[in-house]
N, C-alpha and C positions, 0 to 999 in steps of 0.2 A: 504493500499499499503506499501511497505517497503522502508526505508531510501536507498540511494545509493551514491556511491563515484563518483563525478562529474568527477573526473580525469580518471576514468575507462569506461566511455561511449565514444564507437568509432562511427564515422560517417563520411561521404563523404564530402569533403570540397570544392567541385568544382560546376560548372554548371551542368545541365543534359539536354542533347541536343542529339536527334537522339536516345534515348534509352539508353545511357550511360553518367558516369560522365566524364567531360573533364575540363581541368584546363589550359586555354590559358589567360594570363593577364600579362600586362607588370605593372599594378598598383594592390595594394592590401589595404585592410582595415583591421586594428586590431579589432576583436570582443570579447567584456569583458561580464562577467557573471554579472547580476544585483544583484544577491544575496551577492557578496562578492567583486565586481567591479574588479576581477581579469581576465587578458586578458586569453583566452583559444585557441583560434584560428584566423588565418588571412584568409581573404576572396577576392578572385580573383573579379574585377571589370570588368564586360562585356563591352567592347568598342561597338562604332556602328557596328563594323565589326562582332563581336561575335554575337549581336542581329540580324544582318541581316542573319547570318548563320542559328541561330534557326528559324526566321520567314520562310526563303526560305525551310528549312529542313522540317518544319510543314506542309506547304503547298504541299509539295512533298510527305510527308507521307500520307496525306489525298487522293491524287490520287492513290497513290501506294496500299494502303491498303483495298481501298474502304470503308472506316471507314463511310462516309456520305451516301453511296448508299447500303450497306448491310441492310438486312432486319432489322428493328428497334428493335425486339425482341433479335435478336442476340447482337446488340450493348447494350441493357439492360442488358442482361446476363453477358456480361463481366464487365461491370459497377458494378454490384450487387457481381461478384466474388472479385473484388478490395475492396468493402466495407466489404466483411466477411475477407479478409485478414489482412485490419485495425484493425479490431475488435480481430483477433487472435493474432495480435502483438501489443495489447494495452499497455502492460507493457515496451517494446521496444521503442515504440513511445512517450509514456508518460515520459520516461526519457530523452529521446532526445528534447521533448518539455519543460520539467522543467529545463533542464541544463542550456540554455542560454536565457530563457524568463523569465517572472513575473509569471508564472503559477505554483503554489505548486504541486508537485508530486500526491498527492492524488487527487486534483482537475483534473490535466491533464489526469490522466486514466479514471476516473469515468465520467467526465464531457466532457472534449475537445476531446479526442479520441473516445468515445462512440458517443458523438454528430456529430462527422465528419461522422463516418461510417454510422449513421441512416440517415444523410442528403444526402449522396451519395446514398443510397438506395431509397431515395425518390425521387431524379431527374432521376434515372435510370427508374422508373415506367412511366416517362413522354415521354420517347424514341418513342413510337407508339401512343402518344395521340394527337399530334398538328401537323397534315398532312396538314390542310387547310379546305376549307369549299366550298359548292357550292353555288353561290349568287342567289339571286331571280332577274331574268330579264324576260324581255317579252317572250312570248313563242317560238319564232322562233330563240331565243339565247339561247346558254347555257355558263353561266359565272362561273368561278372558281376563288379562291384566293388561291394560292398555296405558302405553306411555304418552305423555302430553308435555310440551313445554310450560313454563310458569308464565311466559310473555315477556316480562321485563326483569332481567338479572340487574345486579349491582356488583361493581367490583372496585377495590382499591388496592394499588399495586406499589411496591416499594421502590427506592431510588437505585439500588444497586445493579439491577439488569434491567433497565427499563423497557425495552422492546420485547425481551424474552419473557418477562412476567406478564406483559399486556397479552401476548400471544397465548400464555397459559389459560389466562381468563376468556378471552374474546373468542378463541378457537372452538371449545366445546360449547359455549354458550350459543354461537352461531349456528353450529352443526345440528342441535337439539332443537332449533327453530325460534330461539329466543331474539329478542333485542337487547341491547347492553348499555348501561350507563357505568362509564369507568372513569375512577380519579386517579391520575397518577401522583406520584409524589411533587410536592411543590418544589422540591430541590432539583429534579430532573423531568420538567413537564412537556418538553417540545416536542420530541422525536414521537412520542404515542399520537399526537394531532396527525403528523404526516402519514402515519400508519393508516388511521383512518381516512384520510384524504384518497389514500390510494385505493382504498375498498370502494369507495363510490366510483372510481374509475374503472375498477374490475366490474361493476355492476351490481355490486350490493347495494339494494335499496337505501336511499337517504333516510336518516332517523333510525336504522338498525344499530348503528355504533355511533355512539355520543361519548364526548370527553369533556368533564367538568373540571376546570381547575380551580385550585385554592388550597387552603390550609386544612389539616385534620380537624381541627376543632370547631371549624365552621362549615366547610363543605363537605367533609368526611362524615361529621356528625348528621348533617342533613340528609345524605345519602343513606346512611345506615338507618335512619328514622322514617324514611319516606314510606307511606302506606301502600304506595306502586310498585315497589320492589318485591317481588316474589321469592328471590332466593339471593344471598349476599356473601360474596367470596372475599377474603383478604389475605394478603401475604405481608408479614412485618413483624414488629416485635410484639412478645407477648402481652405486655402490658397494654399496647394499644388494641391487641385482638381482644382483650377483656372488655375495654370500653365499647368497643364495635358490638361484640356480643351482646351486651348490656343494653346499648341503645336499640339494637335490632329487636330485641325481646319486650322492650319497654313499649313500641310502637305498633306490636304486633307480632304474634309468633310466626316465624319463618325460619328455614334452614339456613345455616352459615358453613362455609368451609373455610377453615383457618390454618394457614402454614405459619407456624410461629417461631419463636427464637429456638436456638440450640446451643449446646455445649457438647460437641461429639467428641467421642473417644477414639484414639487409634491405638489399637491394641497389638503390640509386637512381640511375638515369641522367639524363643532363642533360635528355633529351627527355621526362621522365615527367611527368605532371600532379602539381606540387609541392604543390597544395592536398590533393589527394586522398591522396598518399603522407604528408604531415604527419598527415591524420587516421587513417589506418591505422596508422602508426607509434606516434603519441602513444595511440591506442586500445590497442595492444598493451601498451604500457608501463604504463598505468593500470589495466587489467583485472586485477582481483585484486591490485593494486599488484606487478604482475610476477610473481606467483607462480604460474607455469604452466610445465610442460615445454616448451611450444611458444613460449614468450614470445620476441618477436624482439629480443634484447639487444644485438646488434651492428649499428650503421648502418654502411654502407660506400657512400658516395656520390661521384659523380662531381664532381671538383674545380671547375668553373663554376658548380655550384649549390649548393655547400657552404655558405656563409654564408646565402644564402636560405632553405635548407632549416631550417638550426639556428634561424634566426630565426622561422619559422613553427613549428616545435616547441615553442620556447620560449613563444611566445603561448598554446598550447593546454596545456601543461603546468602553468602557473601557475593554471590555472582548476580546481583540484580541489575536492572538497567532501568532506575527511575527516570521521570520525565513527563513533560506534558502530554497529554493525552492526543495531540494533535500532531506529534512527531512520530515517524513509522518505527524509529529504532525504541520507543518506549516499550517495555513489556512489565513493568512494576509500577502499580496505578497509585494516585493520590488517594489521601483519606477524604472522604466527601466533603467535610467542612473543618473549620478550625475548631469549632465546638466539639464534634467527634474526636478530633485529635487530641485535645484537652482531655476528654473522657478517659481515652486510651492510656494517656500518661497518667492520669490520676490512679487507674485501676493498677497499673504497673508499679506506682509509689507505693500504694497501700499494700501490695504483695511483698515488696521489700521489707515493709516495716513489719510484717507479720512473720519474717525470717527467711524469705525466698532469696535465692541467689540468680542474680543476671548473668547468663553464660554467654549471652549475645545480643548485641543491640541495645534495647532498652531507653531508646529517646528518639527524637526527632531527626529527620534528615534536613538538614539547612541549606539555604542557597538557592533552592529550586523555585522559590516564590509561593508554591503552594503548601498544602499540610500534607507533607510525607512523613511516614513513620518507618523506623528501620526494622526488618525481620528480627524478632525478639524471641530467645529461649530463656525460660525461667525454670531453674532448677530448686531443689530442696523445699518443694511444697507439700504441704499436707491436703486433705480434701476439704477442709474448711478454710483454706485460702481464697482471698478476694479473687485472684485471677483463675481460679479452678471452679468457684462457684459461679460467678459472673459471666454473661455473655459479652465480649469483649468488642466484637466486630472490628478487628484489626488484625495484624500480622503478627500474633502474639501466641507462643505455644508453649504451654507447661508441662513438664516432665516429671512423671513419678515411675517408680520401679516395683516390681513385684517378683514373689519367688514362686509360688503355686499357680495352677491354672484358676483355681477358685478365687483366690487373691485377685488376679487380674480381672476376673468377670465382676468381682465386687467393686473394684475401682472403677470400672468402666462404667457401671451404671451411676446416674446423675439422680440426685433427690427431686430436681424440678424438670429437668429435659429429656427428650428422648426422641431426636429428630433423626440422627444418622449415626453410623459407626462403622469404623475400618477395623478388619482384622487380619493379621499377616502370619501364616503359618504353612509348613508343608504337610501338616497332618489334617486330612480328610475329616477324621472323625472330630477332632478337636474345632475344627471350623464349623460343623454342624451343630456342635454342643454350643458354640458361641451364638450361633444364629438364633437357638432357642432360649439362651440363657440372657441375652442383652435386650433390654427394653428399649427399642427402638424402631422407627417406622421404616428406615432403610438400613441394610447391613451390607457392607461391600466386603468382599474377601480377595484379598491380596490385590487391592486397586483402592483408590479412593476418587470416585467423580463419577457424574453422571454421564450417559453416552446419548446418542441420537436415537436410542430405543424408546420412543415415546410411549410404547405400550406399557412400560413399567411405570406405574404410579408413585408419587412422592407425597408424604406427609408425616406426621410426627405422633408420638406417644406423650402422655402426661401434659405438661404446660406447653410442648411443642407444636400443639394444635389438634383439629379434628377434621374428619374428611381428607380427601385426596385431590390433588391436581395431577395433570398428565393420566395416561391410560384411560381405558374403557371407563374406570371409575369417575373420571372427571366429566365425561358426557352424561354419564347416569345421574350424576349430581345435578345436572341442569335440566333434568326431566323429572315430572311427578308422575305416579301412577295409580290408575283408577281400576277398580275391580268391577267386572260387568258379570252377572250370573243370569241366564236365560233358561226359562223351562221350557223344554221341548218335549215333555211327556204327550201322549195322546190324549 
């Protein structure tokens, strides 16, 4: 990918409602670039009235266009055209994504945009696959379970992977026959609007995809409480997820899908391939500078290989290439904001006050303009240490060691979170025992990352969420089921 000038990137700065960009707001938010901390735009805050306009308009668009009732293959065809356009405009979308987010341009184009297009294609193919079923009943009855869309679903997406997270919400909602009103993070708002504009160009009816901009406290709360939203989906922090679930319930019972925080373990046994384990663990820590819900931020290593693995990790972690997201040579991302960088620093400082030892890093990367943080290894921690307990959302890895298999499994379990886990071992029996023992929504064996196998759902246990994104489960979550029983006796 080529470098680009961030000042030369053009983009729409409003909401996207009814198929067009609109900018109605009395309040606005200043938006800054993580790479250099410079403000580059302001953002309109959608009030409850603007959210209502989007939701009501989406419901009308479903009726007017026949989106839910047209032949499912026609719906799939439009969604596939949308995916093709996303792929064709990869460079444009990649620049817009890299401009104001933490995603370096090379990764944004080849990873985020390409994955967004492929994910939307995956969901398009479910449009005619989940119609319902005939139930086994007594011979003089005929029973059916019929699947129906909710009508309008709501979604709130995070700042760490703006395009990818939007596709995870929009793709299954549209395939199921719903319209959607989506609020992106106010820190990374603009690439999602361009995604919605391309949907219109692909032939998806106006009003089926709507984007409302604004803060969580105003716009997100209004969307969560709107009685016209049939189902709600959110990815982000556990604290915000609790607030959204509460707001949704207070204004009327409706289902919610929540992918929330994580404090995921990477459990390394002495028989593991240490080079492969070190590659995977370092990759998880460096990817988006650790700013991912599934980041494997707790290393739990069997004592005989502790020193060798820490040495191998250190060699890999010092070879970073931090820089502005608009430079093609950048592979190590900035932290999303100065506020978040200070939060990371504060947790690391409290960790050392509680007796932890900094083995690598432990501070800011200076001289780059933005909020960059060093890849950091923290040893000498116990399970009650702040860096072990709290989701840091940065390139910080704690290290604990163990002797026995059961001790390792016990350390892997976190009292609050259960989003993902990695296990490294050459023993298949031990790997399967780990899968059964570890309380997490995803367990990776001898790897630590998702693939483009969108059939595999993602979601957490405990305070890491409820419900699933991706897979068949994501589409089913956008459908409600009606039971039909017919008496066919003579």
